[in-house]
Structure formats: C-alpha cells, structure tokens
N, C-alpha and C positions, 0 to 999 in steps of 0.2 A: 706512320710517322708520329713520334710522341710529342708531348707538349713542348719540350725544350727544342726539338728539331723544328717544330712549327714556328716558334718564335725566331729561331735562327734564319729560317727560310723567309719569313715574312719581312723582317727588318733588315737583314744583312744579305739576303739572296744566296746564302750558302746551303748546299744540300746536307752537309754533315759536318761534325766537329773534327778537329785534327789534334794530333798529339794527345795530351792528357786533359784537354779541355773538358770532355764529358765526365771523366772521373771526378774532377774538381767540382763541377756543377752539381753532380748527383750527391756528392758529399755535403756541400754547404746547403743544398736543397733539402736534405734530410735532417738538417739541424746540427751537424757535426762541426766542431772547430776544425779548420782546414788550413794547411800550409801548402802553397803551390810554388814550386821553383821552376821558372821558365825563362829561357834566354830572351834577350831583346829580340822582338819580332815574333815571339812565340804565340802571340794572341792572348795576352793577359786580360785585356778589357772584356773580352767575350765571356770570361769565366765568372764575372760578377754582374755584367749587364743582362745576360740572358736569365739567370735565376732571379734577379731583381724584378724582371717583368713577369716571371711565372708565379711570384708570391704576392700576397697582400702586404701592404705597408710600404715603408720607405727604406731603401738601402742607403746607409751612411757610408760615403767613400772618403777616407782620410788620405790626403796626398799633400806633399809639401810644395807642389809645383803649380803655380797660378796659371802658367801658360797651358799646362796639360788640362787643368780644370776647364778653362775657357774653350779649348779646342774640343774636348770630349762633349761638353754641354752643347756647344754649337752643332756638332755632328749628330748627337742624339735628338736634338730638337728638329733638325732637318728630316729625320726619320719619323717624326711624329711621336717621339718618346718624351714624357714629362721629366725634365731634368733641370737642376738649378745648382748654383754654386755660391758659396759665401767666402769672400776673401777681402783683404785690406783694400780700401778704396771705395767700398760700398758705404752708403749713408746708413745711419742707425735705423732709419725708417725702412730702407730697402732690406736690411737684414731681418727686421721684425716681420715684414711682409713675406719674405721667403720662408722663414721658420713657421709662420702661421699657415702658409700654403701646405707645407709638409705635414703639419698636424691635421689639417682637414683632408689629407689624402690626395692633394693635387701635385705631388712630386714623387716620382718613383725612385730617382737617384739624386741624392743631395751630396754634393762635393764640398768638403770643408778642409781647411788647413789645420794641422795639428795644434797650432797656437790658439785656434778658436775653441778648442776643447775645454780650456780652463776658464772660459768666459761664463760668468754667472747667468747671463741671459741665455746662452746656448744650453747650459745644463738644465735650466728651468724649463725651457721649451722641449728639450729632449724627453723629459719625464712624461710629457703628454703625447708624444709621437708613438705611432705603431711602427716599430722598426722591424724590418724583415731580417736583416743581418748587417754586420759592420764589415766593411772591406778596408784593410790596411795595405795601401799600395806603398812600394818602396820600403817593405817591412824591415829590411836590414838596418834602417835608421833607428830602430828601437834598441839595437844592441850596442853596448859600449865596446864590444869587440869589432863592430862593423866599421867600415872605412868612412862612413858619413853619419856618425851618431848625432842625433838631435834630441836634446833633453825634453823638448815638447812632446815627443812620441811617448814618453813615460806616462803622460796623462791618459793614455788609452786604457790602462788598467783601471783607473778611477771611473772612466766612462762605462766600462763593463759592469761596474757595480750599480750604476743607475738603470741599466737595462739587463738584469742578471740572467735572463733566460734566452738571450739573443746570441746566436753563434757568431764567430768571427772568421773571416777569410783573410789570411795574410799572404801577400804576393811579393816576390822579389826575383830579380834577374841576376843578382850578384851576392851570393852568400857562401862562405866557407862552412865546413861541417860545424865548427865552433859557433858560428853565428846562427846557423839553423837551430842548434840546441837552445841558444839564448833567446831567440825569437819566441819559441814555444814557452820557455820559462817565464818570459815577461808578459805574455798574453793569455796564459792558461786561466780558466775559471777558478775561483777560490776553492771549490769543492772537488776539483779534478787534478790530475797529474798530467805531465807532458805526454804521457803515453796515450792520453785521450785525443790528442791531435791526430787527424788523418793527414799524412804527409805524402804529397805526390811530386815526383821529380822528373822533369823532362831532360833528356840529355842536352847538355850545353854545347854539344858539337854542332858547328855550322858547316855542313859539307860543301856549300856553295861559296864559302868565304875563305879566300887565301890570305893568310897572315904573313906579312913580309916585314923584316927589319933591314933597312938600308943604312949602311955606315957611310955617312956623307959629311965631308968637311964643308962643302958648299951646299947647305941645305936648301937655299932658295933656288939655286940652279937645278938641284935634284927635284924639287917640288914642281917647277915649271916643266921639266922633262916628263914627270909622271902624269901631270894633267894633259900634256900634249899626246902622251902615248895611250891614254885611255879615253873612252867616250862616255858620255852620260853625266848625270848629276854628281856633284862632289861636295864633301865637307872637309875643310881644312881647320884643324884645331891648333890654336896658339894659346900660350899661357897668359899673356897680358892683353889688356884692352888696346893699348897703343899699337901693339904688333898686328892686331886684327886689321886695323886700318892700313898700316904700312904694307902688309902682305897682299891685301885686296888691291891696292894701287899697283903693286908690282905685277900681279896676275893680269890685271886689266891692260897694263902696258905691254904684256906679252901677247895680247890679242885674245884673251879668254875672259868672258864676262863674269865678273865677281862682285859681291857686296860683302859687308861685314856686320857683325852682331855681337853685342856684349851687354851685360846687365846695366851699364851706365847710360844707355840710350833711353830716350823717352819711349813710353809704352806704344804710342802711335807709330813711331819710327820702327820699333822692333816688329810690330804687327805687319807693317807695310813690307819690310824687307823679307820677313818670313814668308809672307803671301807671294811676293814676287819670285822668290826662290822656288817655292812649291809649284808655282805656275810656270816654271822653267824660263822666266824672263832673265834670270841670272843662272849660269851653270854652276858656279862655285859659291858656297857660303863659307866665309872665313870667320871663325867664332871662338870665343872662350867656351869653357864647359857649361856656361849658362844656357847654351843652345842645344836643342836636340831632344830633350826628354819629352816623350809623348808625342813627338812630331810624326804625323802619319804620312810619310813619303817613302813608299816601298822601293822606288827605282834608283836609289843612291848606289852608284857603281864603285865609288872609291871614297874611303875616309883616310885622310893623311894627318898624322900627328907630327907637326914640326917641332914641338917641344914635348919632352917626355912627361907623361902623367906621373903622379906620385904613388899610384897603387895599381895593381893588376885589376882590381875591381873597376876602377874608373876607366882604365884602358879598354877592358872587355866590353863594358857597357857602351862606351862611345864608338868603338870599332864596330860593334854589333848593329849600328844604324845603317851599315852598308848591306845591300842585298836582301832586304826584307821581303822582296818578291820571289825569292828562291833562285834567282838567276845569278850567274857568276859575278862576283864582286871582290874587291881587294881592300884590305886594311893595312896601311903602310905606316910604320914608325921610322922616322928619320932620327938617327943617333950618331953621335961622335964622342970623342974623348972628353969634351967639356961637360957633357951631360951628367956623368957620374958625380963630378964635383958640384954641379948645380943641385942635383938631387940630394946629396948629403947635406948641403947647406940648408935645405928646406927643413931638416930636422931641428937645427938650432934656431931657425926662424920661427918654426911652429911651436917650439918649446924653449923659450928664453929662460935664463936663469931665474930661480925662485926670487932672489933679492930684487931682480929687475921687475918681476910681476908685482911684488909688494910696493915697489916704487911707483909703478903706474897707478896702482890703487890709491896711493897717497896723493899723487898729482891730480887724480880724478876728483878727489875731495877738495883740493885747492881750487880746481877749475870751476867747481860749482859752489864753492864757499860752504861746505858742509862740515859741521863740527862733529867731534867724536860723540857717539851716542845718538845722533840724529840722522835724518835722510831716509828712514825706512818708508817704503811705498812711494817715494817721490820718483817721477819720471822726467827726464831731460832730453832735449835734442842734443845730438852729439856731432860736432864738426871735427872729424878726426884730423883734418889738415891744420886747423887752427890750434887744436890741442897739441899736436906734434911741434908746431912752430913755437908755441909758448913754453914748452918744457923740453925742447931739443930731443925729441924722439923720432924714430922712423916708423911710418905707418904699418909696415908688415909686422914688426914685433909688437906694436901696440895692439893691433887687431888680434894677434895670437894671445897676448896677455889677457885681454878682455874675455876671450872665449874660455880661457882656463879659469878666470875668476867666476865666470858664469857657471862652469861645471862644478866649481867649489861651493856654489850657492850664495855668493855675496851680491851678485848683480844679475840682471837680465839684460842681455845685449842683443838688440834687434838691428840687424844690418840692413841699411838702405830700404827702409819701409816705404812703399809707395804712398804718397799723399796726392790724391787725385786733384785735378785742376778744378777751380771754383770760379763762379761768376755771379755778380749782382749788378743790375742796372742802376745807374746813378741819376738817371733822368726819369721823369714820370712817363706813364704809358702814353698820355696825350702828347707830351713833348717829343716822344720817340716817333710818333706818326707824323710830326711836323718837320722832322729833320730833312735837310737838303744836302746835296753834294756828297751823298754816300757813294762809294764805289759799288759796282755790281757784286763783288765778293762780300762787302760789308752788309748789303741788303740780304744776300743769301744767308749769312750767318745769323743776322738778327731774326729773320723769319724762322729759321730752323730752331733757334733757342726758344722763341715764343711758342712754337708748336710742340716742342719736345719736353720742356721743363716748366713747372709752375712755381709761383712764389718768388720769381726773380727780382721783383720790384721791392720786396720787403726784407729779403735775407739772401746770404750766399747759398748757392746751390752747386753741388758737385756735378760736373759735366764730363762726358766722354768725348774727347777730341776725335778719336777714330770713328765714332758713330756720326758725329757732325760731318766728318769728311765724306762718309758713305752717302748721307742723304743730300748733301750739297754738291756731290761729285767734284769736290776739291781735293787736292793733295793735303795730307796731314800738316805739312809745313805751311801751306797756304792758310789753313784754319788757324794755326798758331799765330802767324804774322797778322792776320786780319783781326783776331781778338786783341793782340797787342796794340794795333792801330786804333781800335774802338776804345781801348783803355786810355791811350794817350790823348784821345779827343774828349775824354771824360763822359763818354756815353755809357760806359759800364766800367766796373772794376774787375780786372782779370788777374787771378792768382794762379800762375802756371803750376803745372804738376812738378813736384820735386821729390827726389829720393832722399830721405833723411834717416840716418841711424838714430836709435834711441837707447838710452841707458836708464834702467830702473833699479833702484836699490831694493833688494829683497831681504836685507838685514840692516840693522843700524850700523852706521860707520864705526869701524874698529881702528885702533892704532895699528899701523902696518906690522909691528912686531908680533901681533896676535893673529895675523892672517894664517890660517891652516891650509896647506896644500897637501892633501893626503896622497898616499901612493896610488890609489885607484884614480885620482884626479890627474896626477902628474907622472910619476915614474912608470906606472903600468901603461898609461896611454902613450907615453913617449917611446917605450919599448915596442909597443904594437906598431906605432907609426914607423919606427926605424926598420922593423921587419918587413913592412909593406914596401918601403923604399928599396930595401935590399932585394926583395923578390922581383921588383920591377927591373932593377939593374941586372939581376941574374937572367931574366927573360931576354933583355936586350942584348946581352953579351954572349949568351950561349948559342953556339952554332953547331951543336952536335945532336940536339934532341928536337924532334918535330915541334913547331910552334904550337900547333893545335893541342898536342899531347901535353906540352908544358902548361898551357892555360887550363885544360881540363883537370890536370893533376892538382893544380892550385885549389880548385873548387871541390876536391875530393872525388873526382870522377876518373876512373881508370879505364883506358881502352887499350886494345892490343894491336892497333894498326896506326900507321902514319897517315897523314892527310894527303901526301903525294903532290901537294901544290904550294906549300909554303917555301920560303927561300932555302930553308935547311934541307927539306926533302928534295927540292930540285937540284941543289948543289951536290947532295950525296948521290943522286941518280946519275948526274953528269960525271962525277968522279968515279963512280963504281959501275960503269957499263960492263955487263957480263957477256962473254962471247957465246955464240949460239950453241956450240957443243957443251960448254959448261952449264948453260941454262937447261938444255935438254936432259943432261945427266941429273941435275937437281930436281927437275920436274918429275922425271921417271921415279926417283927414289921416294918423293912425297906421295905419288900415286900408289906405289907399292905398299907404303905404310897404311894407306886407307883402303886397301883391297878387301878388308873384312866388312866393309859397308857401315861401320860404326863411327860415330863422332869421336875424335881424338883431341885431347888438349893440345893447343898449339905449342906448348912447352916440349912435347915429345919430339919436335923437330931437332932438338939438341942431340938426340941419339944418332942423327945422320951426320956423319963426319965430313961436313963440307963447310966452307966459310959462310958466315951469316949473310954477307952481301949476295952470294949466289942463291941461298935459300929464300931471301927476301924477294929477289928478282923473280925466282920461280913461282913463289906464292902470288905475286902480282900478276904474272902471266896466266897462271891457272885460274885465278879469280876472274880476271877480265874475260877470259875465254869460256867462263862458266863451267870448267871442269870440276871445280870445288866450291864449297860454300864456307864462309867464315862468319861465325856468330857467337857472341858471348864467350870468347876465348876458346872456342872449339872449331875444328875444321873437319869437313866430311866431303865425300864425293857427291856431286850434284845428281 
C-alpha cells in the first residue's frame, strides 16, 4: 500500500481510489498543473484532500461556497485533519489568527472565497506561507464562456504570481469543451502553455440515474404523485424563494414531511434545516439553487425540478445530487407549454437594453449623491427594494443591470453579504451578577456568552447563534428571541445578523452617455446565455433522443448506447416491441458478423438489412445475456 492509499485508508476508510482519482492525485502530487473533470458525486474532494495530507505545507482551496467550506472543514476536523476556512462574517482578528496558523504550519487545508484573494492582508500573509498547491473548485467560474462566470475568479492568475512554483489543481463537474480550454488558458503559468496542463476526464454518464421529463399542466399534482410513488430522501427545486415555502406547505399537507431552504433565511435557520434533512427528520427539501452544493448526502433517491433551470449545466449539477451512493435514483424535470415563454423572458430580464443599464447607473449616483468625477473606492450598503421604489424599477432588471456594470468594470456589486450578529453588554459585570427575574433561557444565554466570548463589556463582538444554540441546547429561534429579550431589557445590545448587498465604485462616476458596454460584456454574453436557454428548451422538448445521450453530447462526450431507463428510452421500447422471430433473426445475423472473433465497429451493423429497432433490440438481448461485449464503439463476441 503506497502513501496515498495509506492516507485514504487511515482517514476515509476506503481500500482504494475510484475512477480517475488516483491519476489526478499523482499528477498534482508530482507538481503538474492539473484539470479534473468529474461529475457530481465523483469524489472531487478526495483528489485534493489526500495529496494535501501527503505533502508539506498548506493546500489553498478556493471555492465560492461558504456552506461547502464549513461542511468540509467540519468533516475534516472530525477526522483529526487540520483544516480552516476564511469567509465573510469572521472578525479581522479571527482572519489574522487563521492566516498566522497557516504560516506556522498548523493548517493543512485552508479554504478561502475567491473574493478574499484580492485582500491585501491575504496576499501579504500568503507570501510567507509554505503552499503545497492551489485547488480551484468550481473551476468553470473562471471562464467567461461558463454558465456561472465570477469576475473574482480572475484574481487566481495574480495569486499564482505570488507563489510562482506552486502547481494548481482545477476541478469542475460542468464544463463544455470550450470552457475546458478557457480554464486552462486562464490558469496556466506565465512560462507555460495550456499543453502543460494534465487533463483527466471521468465520464459524466450516471448509469444509476434515470433522467425523466414529465410534460405536466398540473405540476403540483404531478409533484405529489412522484413523491408518493418513490421512496427515500428527495430534493425539489423551485426558482423563487416564495415558492419554496408554498410547495413545502403543500407537500406537508399531502402527508409527506418537508421543509424549505433559500438564501434569504438566517444562517442558523439554514444550518438547522439542512441538518434536519440530512438526519432524515424531513424527507423532502424544497429549495432554490442556493441549496445542495457540497452537501454530503449520498442517499437522495429523487430530484425534481418544478421550474426549468436556465442552463444544461445548472440542471446537470442539481440533478446529479440524486443517487450519489450508486443506487437507482431519478432526476425529474416537470415541463409544460408556459416554460418556454418563461425561459425566453429570462434573456431580456438578464440582459436589459443598454440605455436602461445606463439609466440604472445614473440613478445609482443620484441615490448616493455622487457627482461626476467622484465616488472612486467608496462602498455603500445597497437596499434594492428602496432603490426600486425611489426610481420606479423592477428588482430583477436592476440586479441584472448591476451585474453587467460590474463586468464592465464600473462597480463591484456584492449580493447579500452576510453580516454576522453582534453583541455588547450594556451593564457592568457586577450589575450582571446582581440581576434578578431572568428566565432560564436568559441565564443560559448570558452564561454561554461569558464563557465563549471576551471583551463583551467594552466593545461589540461577533457571535455565532448556531454555536450558542448547540452549547445551550436551545433551538436557534429561541436563541434569537432570548437575545432580543435581553436587548429590550437593556442588559445587552443585540445587532441581529442581516444580509446586506454592497456597491463599491471601482471607477470615478461618469456621465451615463460615456458608459461603455463592450461586446464581450454585453452582446457576446447575451448570445451565450440565449444559447444555453435554447439548449435547455431543446432538451426538455426532444422526445426522440435518449436523455443521457443528450446531456453527455452537450458536454462533448459521445457514447454509442442509450441509457434504457429515461422516459425517451422507455417510450421507444414500449412502442417498438419486437416479435421473438424477428429478434432471433437479428441476433443470428449479428453473431454471424462477429464469427471471425475480432472486434467490429458498431456502425457495421448498418450492412445488415434490418430495421434499426430490431437491431437495437437484438443488441440489448445479446449484451444482457453476455453473448457479446460493447466497448468504445466496438462490438465483439464474449
């Protein structure tokens, strides 16, 4: 057993690697820039966690997902692995301590958000770290051709210059061939070319996952039917926050335990609901796309999309959260005639007219009273509802306009940044001990605060309500209400957690007539978005090509067999039942073709003058009975 296997066995209990995990690990372990393409559930985290433990220094893991950071750090620490994360909500002191620990070798895996990379503090500390390698998770976010491009990912190229001899491992589960090329171009070392990247690709085919499109006028009725017809844990994806709550209530009324999740919930509530779902206290999680990334629950039996996603990439990633344990699972998309109209409208919503974008920019300056030529470097809280009310805009279009202005380089737009809850005692320590008439919950919270946090009598301190709930054995909502009660009694001042978007001017304010929206910012991006929308529509409306083959073809993977379990395959099988005599005749002719004992291209079957349906049925029969083998487009006798 080699070093990598020893680590795998010691910490994860597995005897050996699967798929392309070993190839990726050996590549990054030998210092090569590496790109790994693995489907959801393919075991991406093993490919950087194992080599990180095998090498000296700290592995920097760049990921945009705070939930994933926390989840993986908690899991690693439970295994006795030194891991830490830096994300919004930590105090300046906590960030410095974490970075110093990494410098002194006390952290093997350091998770950071891409936004953190531009921080002067982070860059200064990074220069003093011994970095083993850099992992870029969700690497498709670095590509402007990708479905989830994030400008902050472009900072990774600058970070590479600070640690020039450190290799990079890029990982993604959703990348078209064009995006694969772009990832390498954006991450390549200055002295290298993209050919210096070692690229490993695992088939995106999920043989245990049946993709189904159900055309349903009554989506809610169909949803309840599906949930009652299947067993086990489920995820239901809805597009809006409001609908997650509505659907969860309907599912509960149907006698199926459900809860809901979206980005607008308090962190403590999200953590609690996620934990209850993972512990099977609720069978169904109804959620927006904010839920699921990095969630380690292998036994999800069905994922249902009530609303159609706006890209194949998003659908494939979300659907792929079903059946990660390798057992049979279903990914169901509910679709009807109104969906195409809604999808097409998302194009105009996401790319409003240029004059409208310039108008939003001008109204933003009026909102903050910023004159022409000023504003550079200034940061403001942004209340989108108030802004829209003042200037008669709609939030969806404003949000899109701000994102385009960010890509054009005029502003930085941070959506709903977490501001952690803060507390400061307003009575002295002596007065606190003399208090009477406290409720039991208030006494628990006061004691927990004093034991867990210092300096609460002199300044505000960031607190974690989820942590307080765990050590007091109260529910998060009880913690919140108790802190509010103590604040109303003037025993302490409690500033609840809130999610606040921010606007930062990255250039001096211009007259709106001079705002430049270049083709790569607007026209090209709009064209890409429209093509992704149209690809999604084609997938949902095509009933002649195997669903699995459609998805694989989109990601540049060609296979020569149908999945035999999607709605298209089952429909074709039902419609094209072949009589036994015709089946025997086709099977006999296929075996005659293979009598020379050599592999033959499957395309040679066209020389047999029989209908495709009979040849396909005979191939299925011969394969299932192990008379023949099919591999890499070739067929041969077993």
